[in-house]
C-alpha positions, 0 to 999 in steps of 0.5 A: 559789177560795182563801178569804182566810186572814183569814176562818178567822183572824177566825172563831177570834178571835171565838170560833167553833169549827172546825165553826161557819160565820162569818156576817155576823150573828155577826160583827156581834154580836161587833163590837157587843159589842166596841164597847160594851166599848171605849166603856166602857173608854175612858170609864173610862180615857181622860181625853179620851174621858171628856170627849168621850163625856160624855152619849153612850149606848153604841149598842144596834146598829151602826146607832147608831154614828153617834150618837157624835162623831168623833175627828179627827187634830186631837184627837190633836195637841191632846190627846196623853197624855190619849188614853191608857187605860194608864199611860205605863209600859205603853207599848212603842212611840210613833210620831210623825207630822208632816204634810207641808207643815205646821207643825202639832203632830205626832200621837203614837200609842202602843201597848202590847205587847198592841197590837203583838201584835195587829199581828204576828198580823195580819201573820202571817195576812195575809201567808199570801196571798202567801208560803209556808214557806221563802220570803225577804221583803225588807222595804224599810221602816223596821225598826231599832226594836222595834215598827217596821213592819219588825220587826213584819212579821219577827215575823209572817213567822217564824210562817209559816216565812218569813224576813223581811229588813229593808233599810229604805227604798230609798236605793241602787236598785242595791244593793237589786237586787243584794241581791234577786238574791244573797239569792234574794228571793221577795217584796218589801214596800215603798212604791209609788214606791220599788219603781217606781224598782227595777223601772225601774232598768237593773240590774233586767234582771239579775233572773232571770225568775220569781224574784220571785213576789209584791210587797206595796205599802203606806204610801201611796196605790197608783196602779194605773199602778204596779201594772200596771208592776210586774206587766208588768216583773217578772211578779209578783203585786202585792198592795195593803195598807191600813193607817195608824199609827192602825189599828195599822199593819195594816188590810186586805189583798187576797186572791189575786183582788186586787180589794179589801181584806179587813179586820181586822174582829175588831180594827177596825170601818170605816164610810164617811161623807159627808166634808161632812155626816158622814152614813153612806153605803150600800155602793157610795158613795165617801166618807171611811173612819172606823175604830174600834178594837175591841181596842186597849189603850193608845190606843183610837180611836173613830170616827176620821176617816182622811181616806182615800177608799174605798167598800165593794163590794156584790158578794161576793169571788170568793174566797168569803169572807163578809167585807166587801170594801173597794175600793182606797183612791182617795186622800185628802181632803188630796190634792185641791185646788180650782183658781182656776177651780173644778175639783178636781185630785187627786193620784190623777189626777196619779199615774195620768196621769204614772206610765205615762211609762216614764222617770218615777220620782217627782214632786212637784207644787206650786201657787202663786198668780201674778198671780191665776192658779194656777202648777203647778210639778213637780219630777220624778225621772227615769231618764237621758233627754233633759230637753227630751223628758221635759218635753214628754211630761210637759206633753202628759200633763198636758193630758189631765187634765180639771181641768188642761185646763179651767184651761189653756184658761181661762188660769187656770193656767200650768205652770212649768218642770219641774225635775229632781232626786232626791226623798227618800221618807219612809215616814211622810209621804204624797206630796201636792199642796203648795198654797202659795197664800195661800188653801187650799180643798180 
């Protein structure tokens, strides 16, 4: 049994001495104090929260956090600079996020040097699960700019005595695989579909057995089908990271048991709510993840609705930690569409059904309305394979998804031609079902 390195890290962050045990009660006391301080700070410094929290009393317990209003992505899009709690001169990094398939205003998240240091500190401790001094990590994510995720990860790894090498997003799989072999890389960090494209590339067979010991998947929903494929093809331990720009890029990471995330509970407070009513949900119930920053300086967020679906697990982690365990995120609210017949189709269902096909590298689903029925169009990226056979296997796999099978049988959905082309992956935009019907209902 190897305890997650996040527990001793969090223990130190909340002020406990080495001989003092971390308990849920002590952690909650710290979180409540930080929550109250964050509310007071945001009210004083942020024009948005001065208005947004007007008339709201600070919670006297964590159970009362539900009395505070939510913050939404739309709030950030519409209010921009009024979220700031510091002057713009103190901002070190601005991240602009544009939602996929929309023309809405982008979200801009802003961070001070102190905020970025908190992320580096998390990367330093979270990566200790999967690397050791002397290792080399190839980072297949953006890292050219100061304060970018790759650059922050390099800084965190350096504190472990580990060399981080930023390559950027995968554009040429053969070149990346050559780099892995020649640079003797021990660990990969990247986006799930991009690492799948590497593992299924013909040159991947040249990788010495056992060279890659660990893989960290991040930046998008992680299909279990991809995890299983990477573990089978490379024999490496595959870890799942949860985070988004709004959490400061890092939110939680799996321990060696790989059965759920342990979270940055000294910096972030997480809730799970009913996405329809906003009511808090008990442990074990699936709902929308809501996050409050507890130590953010530049742009605090209070009860921010992430749109991610997850649940807290009641059973203790085999690693022995007292920290809460969040089950792997199962998708996003935005990645669900209701078909004309009433069935709900999710991106997660498509991922888990299609990615086991050994020739598939990526796909993009789109829905259109044609003569009163739904038209599902797929654009796919495949290895060199017989196009007709690939289409046949994809169609057969789709009929195993209950929502699609019902819609096909009721003649309320038709499948358009399956087109093949290279699909561009943008680390800032999540893969999603693109709904081009006139009426959108999710």
